[in-house]
PDB file as gemmi writes it, atoms N, CA and C in Angstrom:
CRYST1    1.000    1.000    1.000  90.00  90.00  90.00 P 1                      
ATOM      1  N   MET A   1       0.863  -1.209  -0.068  1.00  0.00           N  
ATOM      2  CA  MET A   1       0.025  -0.012  -0.067  1.00  0.00           C  
ATOM      3  C   MET A   1       0.826   1.214  -0.010  1.00  0.00           C  
ATOM      4  N   LEU A   2       1.902   1.426   0.741  1.00  0.00           N  
ATOM      5  CA  LEU A   2       3.037   2.499   1.044  1.00  0.00           C  
ATOM      6  C   LEU A   2       3.607   2.618  -0.647  1.00  0.00           C  
ATOM      7  N   ARG A   3       3.846   1.443  -1.156  1.00  0.00           N  
ATOM      8  CA  ARG A   3       4.294   1.701  -2.576  1.00  0.00           C  
ATOM      9  C   ARG A   3       3.437   2.481  -3.548  1.00  0.00           C  
ATOM     10  N   ARG A   4       2.319   2.135  -3.489  1.00  0.00           N  
ATOM     11  CA  ARG A   4       1.093   2.725  -4.277  1.00  0.00           C  
ATOM     12  C   ARG A   4       1.080   3.879  -3.984  1.00  0.00           C  
ATOM     13  N   THR A   5       0.994   4.337  -2.751  1.00  0.00           N  
ATOM     14  CA  THR A   5       1.023   5.741  -2.468  1.00  0.00           C  
ATOM     15  C   THR A   5       1.972   6.657  -3.005  1.00  0.00           C  
ATOM     16  N   PHE A   6       3.256   6.238  -2.767  1.00  0.00           N  
ATOM     17  CA  PHE A   6       4.553   6.836  -3.038  1.00  0.00           C  
ATOM     18  C   PHE A   6       4.460   6.964  -4.746  1.00  0.00           C  
ATOM     19  N   TRP A   7       4.042   6.185  -5.570  1.00  0.00           N  
ATOM     20  CA  TRP A   7       4.114   6.289  -6.790  1.00  0.00           C  
ATOM     21  C   TRP A   7       2.702   7.109  -7.404  1.00  0.00           C  
ATOM     22  N   PHE A   8       1.981   7.021  -6.623  1.00  0.00           N  
ATOM     23  CA  PHE A   8       0.704   7.871  -6.831  1.00  0.00           C  
ATOM     24  C   PHE A   8       1.039   9.291  -6.802  1.00  0.00           C  
ATOM     25  N   THR A   9       1.791   9.731  -5.553  1.00  0.00           N  
ATOM     26  CA  THR A   9       2.216  11.156  -5.566  1.00  0.00           C  
ATOM     27  C   THR A   9       3.120  11.562  -6.365  1.00  0.00           C  
ATOM     28  N   THR A  10       3.968  10.706  -6.483  1.00  0.00           N  
ATOM     29  CA  THR A  10       5.092  11.108  -7.617  1.00  0.00           C  
ATOM     30  C   THR A  10       4.583  11.386  -8.874  1.00  0.00           C  
ATOM     31  N   GLY A  11       3.447  10.606  -9.523  1.00  0.00           N  
ATOM     32  CA  GLY A  11       2.812  10.606 -10.625  1.00  0.00           C  
ATOM     33  C   GLY A  11       2.035  11.969 -10.412  1.00  0.00           C  
ATOM     34  N   VAL A  12       1.524  12.546  -9.579  1.00  0.00           N  
ATOM     35  CA  VAL A  12       0.525  13.625  -9.283  1.00  0.00           C  
ATOM     36  C   VAL A  12       1.612  14.894  -9.438  1.00  0.00           C  
ATOM     37  N   ALA A  13       2.797  14.661  -8.734  1.00  0.00           N  
ATOM     38  CA  ALA A  13       3.620  15.881  -8.634  1.00  0.00           C  
ATOM     39  C   ALA A  13       4.189  16.155 -10.141  1.00  0.00           C  
ATOM     40  N   ALA A  14       4.314  14.880 -10.772  1.00  0.00           N  
ATOM     41  CA  ALA A  14       5.076  15.191 -12.223  1.00  0.00           C  
ATOM     42  C   ALA A  14       3.804  15.647 -13.112  1.00  0.00           C  
ATOM     43  N   GLY A  15       2.768  15.452 -12.928  1.00  0.00           N  
ATOM     44  CA  GLY A  15       1.579  16.066 -13.654  1.00  0.00           C  
ATOM     45  C   GLY A  15       1.660  17.316 -13.475  1.00  0.00           C  
ATOM     46  N   VAL A  16       1.438  17.826 -12.312  1.00  0.00           N  
ATOM     47  CA  VAL A  16       1.514  19.148 -11.784  1.00  0.00           C  
ATOM     48  C   VAL A  16       2.909  19.968 -12.258  1.00  0.00           C  
ATOM     49  N   TRP A  17       3.819  19.439 -12.097  1.00  0.00           N  
ATOM     50  CA  TRP A  17       5.282  20.021 -12.926  1.00  0.00           C  
ATOM     51  C   TRP A  17       5.085  20.251 -14.451  1.00  0.00           C  
ATOM     52  N   ALA A  18       4.532  19.254 -15.082  1.00  0.00           N  
ATOM     53  CA  ALA A  18       4.424  19.468 -16.543  1.00  0.00           C  
ATOM     54  C   ALA A  18       3.319  20.291 -17.144  1.00  0.00           C  
ATOM     55  N   THR A  19       2.007  20.244 -16.144  1.00  0.00           N  
ATOM     56  CA  THR A  19       1.092  21.298 -16.676  1.00  0.00           C  
ATOM     57  C   THR A  19       1.876  22.514 -16.566  1.00  0.00           C  
ATOM     58  N   THR A  20       2.150  22.919 -15.425  1.00  0.00           N  
ATOM     59  CA  THR A  20       2.938  24.098 -15.168  1.00  0.00           C  
ATOM     60  C   THR A  20       3.938  24.618 -16.248  1.00  0.00           C  
ATOM     61  N   LYS A  21       4.522  23.837 -16.349  1.00  0.00           N  
ATOM     62  CA  LYS A  21       5.555  24.098 -17.547  1.00  0.00           C  
ATOM     63  C   LYS A  21       5.293  24.366 -18.908  1.00  0.00           C  
ATOM     64  N   VAL A  22       4.150  23.431 -19.278  1.00  0.00           N  
ATOM     65  CA  VAL A  22       3.468  23.448 -20.496  1.00  0.00           C  
ATOM     66  C   VAL A  22       2.466  24.736 -20.597  1.00  0.00           C  
ATOM     67  N   ASN A  23       1.989  25.362 -19.323  1.00  0.00           N  
ATOM     68  CA  ASN A  23       1.235  26.794 -19.393  1.00  0.00           C  
ATOM     69  C   ASN A  23       1.839  27.890 -19.752  1.00  0.00           C  
ATOM     70  N   ARG A  24       3.324  27.822 -18.881  1.00  0.00           N  
ATOM     71  CA  ARG A  24       4.106  28.934 -18.808  1.00  0.00           C  
ATOM     72  C   ARG A  24       4.798  29.241 -20.258  1.00  0.00           C  
ATOM     73  N   LYS A  25       4.904  28.025 -20.649  1.00  0.00           N  
ATOM     74  CA  LYS A  25       5.305  28.239 -22.394  1.00  0.00           C  
ATOM     75  C   LYS A  25       4.314  28.730 -23.235  1.00  0.00           C  
ATOM     76  N   LEU A  26       2.963  28.302 -23.262  1.00  0.00           N  
ATOM     77  CA  LEU A  26       2.027  28.852 -24.059  1.00  0.00           C  
ATOM     78  C   LEU A  26       1.865  30.368 -23.658  1.00  0.00           C  
ATOM     79  N   ARG A  27       1.923  30.784 -22.451  1.00  0.00           N  
ATOM     80  CA  ARG A  27       1.627  32.214 -22.004  1.00  0.00           C  
ATOM     81  C   ARG A  27       2.829  33.169 -22.855  1.00  0.00           C  
ATOM     82  N   GLN A  28       4.108  32.451 -22.728  1.00  0.00           N  
ATOM     83  CA  GLN A  28       5.214  32.763 -23.783  1.00  0.00           C  
ATOM     84  C   GLN A  28       4.989  33.304 -24.924  1.00  0.00           C  
ATOM     85  N   LEU A  29       4.212  32.287 -25.491  1.00  0.00           N  
ATOM     86  CA  LEU A  29       3.923  32.328 -26.892  1.00  0.00           C  
ATOM     87  C   LEU A  29       2.615  33.246 -27.346  1.00  0.00           C  
ATOM     88  N   THR A  30       2.219  33.694 -26.332  1.00  0.00           N  
ATOM     89  CA  THR A  30       1.139  34.682 -26.808  1.00  0.00           C  
ATOM     90  C   THR A  30       1.525  35.842 -27.677  1.00  0.00           C  
ATOM     91  N   PRO A  31       0.605  36.286 -28.690  1.00  0.00           N  
ATOM     92  CA  PRO A  31       1.198  37.626 -29.456  1.00  0.00           C  
ATOM     93  C   PRO A  31       1.344  38.824 -28.464  1.00  0.00           C  
ATOM     94  N   GLU A  32       0.784  39.261 -27.356  1.00  0.00           N  
ATOM     95  CA  GLU A  32       1.270  40.384 -26.448  1.00  0.00           C  
ATOM     96  C   GLU A  32       2.752  39.852 -25.681  1.00  0.00           C  
ATOM     97  N   SER A  33       2.710  38.632 -25.149  1.00  0.00           N  
ATOM     98  CA  SER A  33       4.231  38.359 -24.381  1.00  0.00           C  
ATOM     99  C   SER A  33       5.312  38.315 -25.644  1.00  0.00           C  
ATOM    100  N   LEU A  34       5.013  37.795 -26.839  1.00  0.00           N  
ATOM    101  CA  LEU A  34       5.985  38.206 -27.618  1.00  0.00           C  
ATOM    102  C   LEU A  34       6.459  39.279 -28.182  1.00  0.00           C  
ATOM    103  N   ALA A  35       4.913  40.267 -28.094  1.00  0.00           N  
ATOM    104  CA  ALA A  35       5.545  41.442 -28.497  1.00  0.00           C  
ATOM    105  C   ALA A  35       6.359  42.300 -27.253  1.00  0.00           C  
ATOM    106  N   ALA A  36       6.000  42.165 -26.259  1.00  0.00           N  
ATOM    107  CA  ALA A  36       6.611  42.420 -25.307  1.00  0.00           C  
ATOM    108  C   ALA A  36       8.258  42.135 -24.821  1.00  0.00           C  
ATOM    109  N   THR A  37       8.336  40.625 -25.080  1.00  0.00           N  
ATOM    110  CA  THR A  37       9.698  40.436 -25.221  1.00  0.00           C  
ATOM    111  C   THR A  37      10.769  40.936 -26.148  1.00  0.00           C  
ATOM    112  N   ALA A  38       9.968  41.358 -27.578  1.00  0.00           N  
ATOM    113  CA  ALA A  38      10.699  41.971 -28.723  1.00  0.00           C  
ATOM    114  C   ALA A  38      10.796  43.297 -28.263  1.00  0.00           C  
ATOM    115  N   ALA A  39       9.998  44.197 -27.589  1.00  0.00           N  
ATOM    116  CA  ALA A  39      10.268  44.900 -27.259  1.00  0.00           C  
ATOM    117  C   ALA A  39      11.289  45.698 -26.341  1.00  0.00           C  
ATOM    118  N   ASN A  40      11.446  44.561 -25.142  1.00  0.00           N  
ATOM    119  CA  ASN A  40      12.578  44.775 -24.359  1.00  0.00           C  
ATOM    120  C   ASN A  40      13.766  44.178 -24.927  1.00  0.00           C  
ATOM    121  N   LYS A  41      13.941  43.508 -25.695  1.00  0.00           N  
ATOM    122  CA  LYS A  41      15.292  43.073 -26.546  1.00  0.00           C  
ATOM    123  C   LYS A  41      15.746  44.282 -27.265  1.00  0.00           C  
ATOM    124  N   ALA A  42      14.598  44.909 -27.766  1.00  0.00           N  
ATOM    125  CA  ALA A  42      14.947  46.379 -28.721  1.00  0.00           C  
ATOM    126  C   ALA A  42      15.488  47.310 -27.795  1.00  0.00           C  
ATOM    127  N   ILE A  43      15.042  47.428 -26.584  1.00  0.00           N  
ATOM    128  CA  ILE A  43      15.339  48.652 -25.624  1.00  0.00           C  
ATOM    129  C   ILE A  43      16.835  48.055 -25.143  1.00  0.00           C  
ATOM    130  N   GLU A  44      17.131  46.924 -24.738  1.00  0.00           N  
ATOM    131  CA  GLU A  44      18.419  46.234 -24.454  1.00  0.00           C  
ATOM    132  C   GLU A  44      19.314  46.613 -25.746  1.00  0.00           C  
ATOM    133  N   ALA A  45      19.344  46.322 -26.467  1.00  0.00           N  
ATOM    134  CA  ALA A  45      19.963  46.622 -27.945  1.00  0.00           C  
ATOM    135  C   ALA A  45      20.415  47.783 -28.258  1.00  0.00           C  
ATOM    136  N   GLY A  46      19.429  48.761 -27.948  1.00  0.00           N  
ATOM    137  CA  GLY A  46      19.196  50.134 -28.138  1.00  0.00           C  
ATOM    138  C   GLY A  46      20.316  50.735 -27.155  1.00  0.00           C  
ATOM    139  N   GLY A  47      20.109  50.192 -25.750  1.00  0.00           N  
ATOM    140  CA  GLY A  47      21.165  51.026 -24.492  1.00  0.00           C  
ATOM    141  C   GLY A  47      22.423  50.394 -24.760  1.00  0.00           C  
ATOM    142  N   ARG A  48      22.814  49.109 -25.618  1.00  0.00           N  
ATOM    143  CA  ARG A  48      23.948  48.790 -25.578  1.00  0.00           C  
ATOM    144  C   ARG A  48      24.641  49.644 -26.702  1.00  0.00           C  
ATOM    145  N   LEU A  49      23.973  49.727 -27.984  1.00  0.00           N  
ATOM    146  CA  LEU A  49      24.376  50.821 -29.017  1.00  0.00           C  
ATOM    147  C   LEU A  49      24.699  51.924 -28.480  1.00  0.00           C  
ATOM    148  N   LYS A  50      23.916  52.604 -27.685  1.00  0.00           N  
ATOM    149  CA  LYS A  50      24.167  54.103 -27.391  1.00  0.00           C  
ATOM    150  C   LYS A  50      25.210  54.112 -26.310  1.00  0.00           C  
ATOM    151  N   ASP A  51      25.526  52.751 -25.701  1.00  0.00           N  
ATOM    152  CA  ASP A  51      26.671  52.868 -24.781  1.00  0.00           C  
ATOM    153  C   ASP A  51      27.903  52.825 -25.524  1.00  0.00           C  
ATOM    154  N   ARG A  52      27.741  52.136 -26.358  1.00  0.00           N  
ATOM    155  CA  ARG A  52      29.324  52.008 -27.296  1.00  0.00           C  
ATOM    156  C   ARG A  52      29.362  53.390 -28.195  1.00  0.00           C  
ATOM    157  N   ALA A  53      28.366  54.146 -28.589  1.00  0.00           N  
ATOM    158  CA  ALA A  53      28.403  55.312 -29.444  1.00  0.00           C  
ATOM    159  C   ALA A  53      29.109  56.139 -28.500  1.00  0.00           C  
ATOM    160  N   VAL A  54      28.310  56.231 -27.385  1.00  0.00           N  
ATOM    161  CA  VAL A  54      29.086  57.455 -26.286  1.00  0.00           C  
ATOM    162  C   VAL A  54      30.662  57.233 -26.021  1.00  0.00           C  
ATOM    163  N   GLY A  55      30.965  55.763 -26.258  1.00  0.00           N  
ATOM    164  CA  GLY A  55      32.225  55.431 -25.884  1.00  0.00           C  
ATOM    165  C   GLY A  55      33.161  55.485 -26.924  1.00  0.00           C  
ATOM    166  N   PHE A  56      32.668  55.549 -28.125  1.00  0.00           N  
ATOM    167  CA  PHE A  56      33.342  55.792 -29.417  1.00  0.00           C  
ATOM    168  C   PHE A  56      33.598  57.347 -29.384  1.00  0.00           C  
ATOM    169  N   ALA A  57      32.475  58.330 -29.207  1.00  0.00           N  
ATOM    170  CA  ALA A  57      32.503  59.615 -29.274  1.00  0.00           C  
ATOM    171  C   ALA A  57      33.502  60.100 -28.363  1.00  0.00           C  
ATOM    172  N   LEU A  58      33.683  59.446 -27.235  1.00  0.00           N  
ATOM    173  CA  LEU A  58      34.532  60.173 -26.474  1.00  0.00           C  
ATOM    174  C   LEU A  58      36.145  59.672 -26.705  1.00  0.00           C  
ATOM    175  N   ASP A  59      36.304  58.759 -27.481  1.00  0.00           N  
ATOM    176  CA  ASP A  59      37.546  58.173 -27.711  1.00  0.00           C  
ATOM    177  C   ASP A  59      37.995  59.350 -28.794  1.00  0.00           C  
ATOM    178  N   VAL A  60      37.050  59.475 -29.715  1.00  0.00           N  
ATOM    179  CA  VAL A  60      37.298  60.185 -31.065  1.00  0.00           C  
ATOM    180  C   VAL A  60      37.481  61.782 -30.542  1.00  0.00           C  
ATOM    181  N   ARG A  61      36.849  62.170 -29.449  1.00  0.00           N  
ATOM    182  CA  ARG A  61      37.206  63.756 -28.904  1.00  0.00           C  
ATOM    183  C   ARG A  61      38.257  63.596 -28.296  1.00  0.00           C  
ATOM    184  N   ASP A  62      38.761  62.631 -27.482  1.00  0.00           N  
ATOM    185  CA  ASP A  62      40.257  62.551 -27.031  1.00  0.00           C  
ATOM    186  C   ASP A  62      41.333  62.682 -28.199  1.00  0.00           C  
ATOM    187  N   ASN A  63      41.530  61.886 -28.919  1.00  0.00           N  
ATOM    188  CA  ASN A  63      42.030  61.450 -29.889  1.00  0.00           C  
ATOM    189  C   ASN A  63      42.114  62.961 -30.687  1.00  0.00           C  
ATOM    190  N   MET A  64      41.065  63.463 -31.196  1.00  0.00           N  
ATOM    191  CA  MET A  64      41.004  64.753 -32.085  1.00  0.00           C  
ATOM    192  C   MET A  64      41.861  65.973 -31.067  1.00  0.00           C  
ATOM    193  N   ALA A  65      41.780  65.985 -29.770  1.00  0.00           N  
ATOM    194  CA  ALA A  65      42.504  66.874 -28.955  1.00  0.00           C  
ATOM    195  C   ALA A  65      43.664  66.519 -29.172  1.00  0.00           C  
ATOM    196  N   HIS A  66      44.198  65.428 -28.969  1.00  0.00           N  
ATOM    197  CA  HIS A  66      45.791  65.047 -28.814  1.00  0.00           C  
ATOM    198  C   HIS A  66      46.226  65.223 -30.353  1.00  0.00           C  
ATOM    199  N   ARG A  67      45.562  64.960 -31.208  1.00  0.00           N  
ATOM    200  CA  ARG A  67      45.938  65.695 -32.957  1.00  0.00           C  
ATOM    201  C   ARG A  67      46.211  67.144 -33.149  1.00  0.00           C  
ATOM    202  N   GLU A  68      45.109  67.637 -32.606  1.00  0.00           N  
ATOM    203  CA  GLU A  68      45.505  69.151 -32.743  1.00  0.00           C  
ATOM    204  C   GLU A  68      46.450  69.623 -31.742  1.00  0.00           C  
ATOM    205  N   ALA A  69      46.668  69.311 -30.788  1.00  0.00           N  
ATOM    206  CA  ALA A  69      48.040  69.629 -29.949  1.00  0.00           C  
ATOM    207  C   ALA A  69      49.149  69.203 -30.482  1.00  0.00           C  
ATOM    208  N   GLU A  70      49.304  68.097 -31.020  1.00  0.00           N  
ATOM    209  CA  GLU A  70      50.416  67.812 -32.097  1.00  0.00           C  
ATOM    210  C   GLU A  70      50.563  68.745 -32.964  1.00  0.00           C  
ATOM    211  N   LEU A  71      49.378  68.906 -34.128  1.00  0.00           N  
ATOM    212  CA  LEU A  71      49.645  69.899 -35.149  1.00  0.00           C  
ATOM    213  C   LEU A  71      49.851  71.303 -34.630  1.00  0.00           C  
ATOM    214  N   GLY A  72      49.423  71.768 -33.579  1.00  0.00           N  
ATOM    215  CA  GLY A  72      49.605  73.194 -32.991  1.00  0.00           C  
ATOM    216  C   GLY A  72      51.322  72.998 -32.525  1.00  0.00           C  
ATOM    217  N   ASP A  73      51.728  72.079 -31.884  1.00  0.00           N  
ATOM    218  CA  ASP A  73      53.377  72.183 -31.712  1.00  0.00           C  
ATOM    219  C   ASP A  73      54.001  72.160 -33.132  1.00  0.00           C  
ATOM    220  N   ALA A  74      53.468  71.374 -34.295  1.00  0.00           N  
ATOM    221  CA  ALA A  74      54.342  71.230 -35.409  1.00  0.00           C  
ATOM    222  C   ALA A  74      54.137  72.479 -36.375  1.00  0.00           C  
ATOM    223  N   LEU A  75      52.959  73.424 -36.033  1.00  0.00           N  
ATOM    224  CA  LEU A  75      52.825  74.597 -36.953  1.00  0.00           C  
ATOM    225  C   LEU A  75      53.213  75.933 -36.130  1.00  0.00           C  
ATOM    226  N   GLY A  76      53.615  75.887 -34.838  1.00  0.00           N  
ATOM    227  CA  GLY A  76      54.456  76.662 -33.971  1.00  0.00           C  
ATOM    228  C   GLY A  76      53.021  77.418 -33.377  1.00  0.00           C  
ATOM    229  N   LEU A  77      52.180  77.136 -33.119  1.00  0.00           N  
ATOM    230  CA  LEU A  77      51.003  77.649 -32.632  1.00  0.00           C  
ATOM    231  C   LEU A  77      50.993  77.715 -31.245  1.00  0.00           C  
ATOM    232  N   ASN A  78      51.697  76.746 -30.435  1.00  0.00           N  
ATOM    233  CA  ASN A  78      51.653  76.688 -29.434  1.00  0.00           C  
ATOM    234  C   ASN A  78      53.162  77.195 -28.555  1.00  0.00           C  
ATOM    235  N   ALA A  79      53.655  77.951 -29.523  1.00  0.00           N  
ATOM    236  CA  ALA A  79      55.183  78.338 -29.001  1.00  0.00           C  
ATOM    237  C   ALA A  79      54.656  79.244 -27.886  1.00  0.00           C  
ATOM    238  N   PRO A  80      56.015  79.704 -27.165  1.00  0.00           N  
ATOM    239  CA  PRO A  80      55.828  80.336 -25.995  1.00  0.00           C  
ATOM    240  C   PRO A  80      55.964  81.887 -26.792  1.00  0.00           C  
ATOM    241  N   VAL A  81      55.528  82.942 -25.906  1.00  0.00           N  
ATOM    242  CA  VAL A  81      55.332  84.108 -26.217  1.00  0.00           C  
ATOM    243  C   VAL A  81      56.950  84.866 -26.005  1.00  0.00           C  
ATOM    244  N   ASP A  82      57.313  85.553 -26.894  1.00  0.00           N  
ATOM    245  CA  ASP A  82      58.517  86.159 -26.694  1.00  0.00           C  
ATOM    246  C   ASP A  82      58.410  87.633 -26.012  1.00  0.00           C  
ATOM    247  N   PRO A  83      58.914  87.533 -24.671  1.00  0.00           N  
ATOM    248  CA  PRO A  83      58.492  88.578 -23.836  1.00  0.00           C  
ATOM    249  C   PRO A  83      58.960  89.970 -24.316  1.00  0.00           C  
ATOM    250  N   ALA A  84      60.057  90.070 -25.064  1.00  0.00           N  
ATOM    251  CA  ALA A  84      60.641  91.656 -25.663  1.00  0.00           C  
ATOM    252  C   ALA A  84      59.182  91.985 -26.454  1.00  0.00           C  
ATOM    253  N   HIS A  85      58.741  91.052 -27.427  1.00  0.00           N  
ATOM    254  CA  HIS A  85      57.840  91.807 -28.169  1.00  0.00           C  
ATOM    255  C   HIS A  85      56.511  91.767 -27.942  1.00  0.00           C  
ATOM    256  N   GLY A  86      56.020  90.657 -27.123  1.00  0.00           N  
ATOM    257  CA  GLY A  86      54.729  90.198 -26.839  1.00  0.00           C  
ATOM    258  C   GLY A  86      54.042  89.560 -27.827  1.00  0.00           C  
ATOM    259  N   LEU A  87      54.989  88.827 -28.920  1.00  0.00           N  
ATOM    260  CA  LEU A  87      54.400  87.970 -29.791  1.00  0.00           C  
ATOM    261  C   LEU A  87      54.858  86.732 -29.891  1.00  0.00           C  
ATOM    262  N   PRO A  88      53.972  85.833 -30.363  1.00  0.00           N  
ATOM    263  CA  PRO A  88      54.620  84.382 -30.390  1.00  0.00           C  
ATOM    264  C   PRO A  88      55.597  84.266 -31.527  1.00  0.00           C  
ATOM    265  N   ALA A  89      56.624  83.042 -31.243  1.00  0.00           N  
ATOM    266  CA  ALA A  89      57.633  82.930 -32.037  1.00  0.00           C  
ATOM    267  C   ALA A  89      57.160  82.830 -33.641  1.00  0.00           C  
ATOM    268  N   PRO A  90      58.036  83.059 -34.531  1.00  0.00           N  
ATOM    269  CA  PRO A  90      57.386  83.059 -35.964  1.00  0.00           C  
ATOM    270  C   PRO A  90      57.185  81.430 -36.139  1.00  0.00           C  
ATOM    271  N   ARG A  91      55.916  81.243 -37.191  1.00  0.00           N  
ATOM    272  CA  ARG A  91      55.679  79.894 -37.599  1.00  0.00           C  
ATOM    273  C   ARG A  91      56.783  79.448 -38.203  1.00  0.00           C  
ATOM    274  N   ARG A  92      56.515  78.095 -38.071  1.00  0.00           N  
ATOM    275  CA  ARG A  92      57.531  77.159 -39.210  1.00  0.00           C  
ATOM    276  C   ARG A  92      56.927  76.963 -40.382  1.00  0.00           C  
ATOM    277  N   TYR A  93      57.523  76.950 -41.570  1.00  0.00           N  
ATOM    278  CA  TYR A  93      56.805  76.901 -42.978  1.00  0.00           C  
ATOM    279  C   TYR A  93      56.543  75.277 -43.042  1.00  0.00           C  
ATOM    280  N   THR A  94      55.635  74.864 -43.957  1.00  0.00           N  
ATOM    281  CA  THR A  94      55.672  73.492 -44.137  1.00  0.00           C  
ATOM    282  C   THR A  94      56.862  72.995 -44.756  1.00  0.00           C  
ATOM    283  N   ALA A  95      56.818  71.590 -44.705  1.00  0.00           N  
ATOM    284  CA  ALA A  95      58.001  70.959 -45.454  1.00  0.00           C  
ATOM    285  C   ALA A  95      58.042  70.774 -46.787  1.00  0.00           C  
ATOM    286  N   VAL A  96      56.563  70.815 -47.474  1.00  0.00           N  
ATOM    287  CA  VAL A  96      56.272  70.682 -49.102  1.00  0.00           C  
ATOM    288  C   VAL A  96      55.592  71.940 -49.211  1.00  0.00           C  
ATOM    289  N   GLU A  97      56.069  72.666 -50.500  1.00  0.00           N  
ATOM    290  CA  GLU A  97      55.201  73.556 -50.901  1.00  0.00           C  
ATOM    291  C   GLU A  97      54.505  73.438 -52.325  1.00  0.00           C  
ATOM    292  N   ASN A  98      53.568  73.954 -52.689  1.00  0.00           N  
ATOM    293  CA  ASN A  98      52.931  73.516 -54.001  1.00  0.00           C  
ATOM    294  C   ASN A  98      53.356  74.812 -54.771  1.00  0.00           C  
ATOM    295  N   ARG A  99      54.483  74.579 -55.384  1.00  0.00           N  
ATOM    296  CA  ARG A  99      55.169  75.882 -56.272  1.00  0.00           C  
ATOM    297  C   ARG A  99      54.474  75.739 -57.696  1.00  0.00           C  
ATOM    298  N   SER A 100      53.763  74.574 -58.182  1.00  0.00           N  
ATOM    299  CA  SER A 100      53.081  74.634 -59.521  1.00  0.00           C  
ATOM    300  C   SER A 100      51.770  75.309 -59.319  1.00  0.00           C  
ATOM    301  N   ASP A 101      51.132  75.864 -58.445  1.00  0.00           N  
ATOM    302  CA  ASP A 101      49.959  76.612 -58.359  1.00  0.00           C  
ATOM    303  C   ASP A 101      50.120  77.929 -58.228  1.00  0.00           C  
ATOM    304  N   PRO A 102      50.315  78.641 -59.287  1.00  0.00           N  
ATOM    305  CA  PRO A 102      50.721  80.043 -59.409  1.00  0.00           C  
ATOM    306  C   PRO A 102      49.473  81.101 -58.742  1.00  0.00           C  
ATOM    307  N   LYS A 103      49.143  81.074 -57.383  1.00  0.00           N  
ATOM    308  CA  LYS A 103      47.682  81.900 -57.128  1.00  0.00           C  
ATOM    309  C   LYS A 103      48.424  83.126 -56.838  1.00  0.00           C  
ATOM    310  N   PRO A 104      47.488  84.365 -57.115  1.00  0.00           N  
ATOM    311  CA  PRO A 104      47.963  85.448 -56.877  1.00  0.00           C  
ATOM    312  C   PRO A 104      48.028  85.979 -55.487  1.00  0.00           C  
ATOM    313  N   VAL A 105      48.795  86.901 -54.968  1.00  0.00           N  
ATOM    314  CA  VAL A 105      48.999  87.106 -53.703  1.00  0.00           C  
ATOM    315  C   VAL A 105      47.990  87.803 -53.165  1.00  0.00           C  
ATOM    316  N   SER A 106      47.401  88.889 -53.543  1.00  0.00           N  
ATOM    317  CA  SER A 106      46.308  89.159 -53.012  1.00  0.00           C  
ATOM    318  C   SER A 106      45.185  89.460 -54.019  1.00  0.00           C  
ATOM    319  N   LYS A 107      44.019  90.053 -53.388  1.00  0.00           N  
ATOM    320  CA  LYS A 107      42.908  90.003 -54.128  1.00  0.00           C  
ATOM    321  C   LYS A 107      42.927  91.317 -55.263  1.00  0.00           C  
ATOM    322  N   TYR A 108      44.062  92.245 -55.131  1.00  0.00           N  
ATOM    323  CA  TYR A 108      44.157  93.318 -55.930  1.00  0.00           C  
ATOM    324  C   TYR A 108      45.341  92.918 -56.955  1.00  0.00           C  
ATOM    325  N   VAL A 109      45.813  91.830 -57.087  1.00  0.00           N  
ATOM    326  CA  VAL A 109      46.795  91.567 -58.100  1.00  0.00           C  
ATOM    327  C   VAL A 109      46.110  91.232 -59.639  1.00  0.00           C  
ATOM    328  N   ASP A 110      46.661  91.676 -60.635  1.00  0.00           N  
ATOM    329  CA  ASP A 110      46.079  91.458 -61.788  1.00  0.00           C  
ATOM    330  C   ASP A 110      45.828  90.068 -62.219  1.00  0.00           C  
ATOM    331  N   ARG A 111      44.844  90.097 -62.406  1.00  0.00           N  
ATOM    332  CA  ARG A 111      43.847  88.429 -62.776  1.00  0.00           C  
ATOM    333  C   ARG A 111      44.367  88.463 -64.101  1.00  0.00           C  
ATOM    334  N   THR A 112      44.673  88.962 -65.065  1.00  0.00           N  
ATOM    335  CA  THR A 112      44.818  88.696 -66.369  1.00  0.00           C  
ATOM    336  C   THR A 112      46.030  87.701 -66.723  1.00  0.00           C  
ATOM    337  N   THR A 113      47.120  87.970 -65.504  1.00  0.00           N  
ATOM    338  CA  THR A 113      48.148  87.031 -65.462  1.00  0.00           C  
ATOM    339  C   THR A 113      48.299  85.959 -64.909  1.00  0.00           C  
ATOM    340  N   TYR A 114      47.003  85.473 -64.253  1.00  0.00           N  
ATOM    341  CA  TYR A 114      46.675  84.410 -63.390  1.00  0.00           C  
ATOM    342  C   TYR A 114      45.937  83.538 -64.249  1.00  0.00           C  
ATOM    343  N   SER A 115      46.513  82.463 -64.972  1.00  0.00           N  
ATOM    344  CA  SER A 115      45.646  81.304 -65.571  1.00  0.00           C  
ATOM    345  C   SER A 115      44.909  80.363 -64.831  1.00  0.00           C  
ATOM    346  N   TYR A 116      43.633  80.320 -64.921  1.00  0.00           N  
ATOM    347  CA  TYR A 116      42.698  79.085 -64.010  1.00  0.00           C  
ATOM    348  C   TYR A 116      42.431  78.388 -64.958  1.00  0.00           C  
ATOM    349  N   ASN A 117      42.545  77.057 -64.883  1.00  0.00           N  
ATOM    350  CA  ASN A 117      42.310  76.058 -65.317  1.00  0.00           C  
ATOM    351  C   ASN A 117      41.214  75.099 -64.957  1.00  0.00           C  
ATOM    352  N   ARG A 118      40.095  75.390 -65.499  1.00  0.00           N  
ATOM    353  CA  ARG A 118      38.922  74.572 -64.801  1.00  0.00           C  
ATOM    354  C   ARG A 118      39.148  72.796 -64.549  1.00  0.00           C  
ATOM    355  N   ASN A 119      39.636  72.339 -65.470  1.00  0.00           N  
ATOM    356  CA  ASN A 119      39.845  70.921 -65.287  1.00  0.00           C  
ATOM    357  C   ASN A 119      41.097  70.430 -64.371  1.00  0.00           C  
ATOM    358  N   GLU A 120      41.730  71.282 -64.031  1.00  0.00           N  
ATOM    359  CA  GLU A 120      42.772  70.972 -63.183  1.00  0.00           C  
ATOM    360  C   GLU A 120      42.572  70.567 -62.089  1.00  0.00           C  
ATOM    361  N   ASP A 121      41.439  71.019 -61.570  1.00  0.00           N  
ATOM    362  CA  ASP A 121      40.881  70.686 -60.362  1.00  0.00           C  
ATOM    363  C   ASP A 121      40.339  69.245 -60.170  1.00  0.00           C  
ATOM    364  N   HIS A 122      40.199  68.578 -61.209  1.00  0.00           N  
ATOM    365  CA  HIS A 122      39.860  66.982 -61.154  1.00  0.00           C  
ATOM    366  C   HIS A 122      40.600  66.121 -61.444  1.00  0.00           C  
TER     367      HIS A 122                                                      
END                                                                             
């Protein structure tokens, strides 16, 4: 008799457990539940993407400031001020000059001597 009671109780417990599992899965597969799950996943993905974008933007900003400082040093913009004159030290010139482009020195230069070829830009 004890053996039958044990197996009966075990069967009832297994049936309750299986019924609970099936009902949970059916509730997860309703359209409302699927829509809510999709919305939650989209919100999580958007948050992760935003965090990455913010981190990328901060990295770009830091590298940009570092590169601007390098360029300022190379061009002499960050040079110390000459105390005698109150002016910064003269700028260094670029290493490569474009001597093939004869542009006028000012806007008052005679434009007839300056030849401009439209096709040269392409």
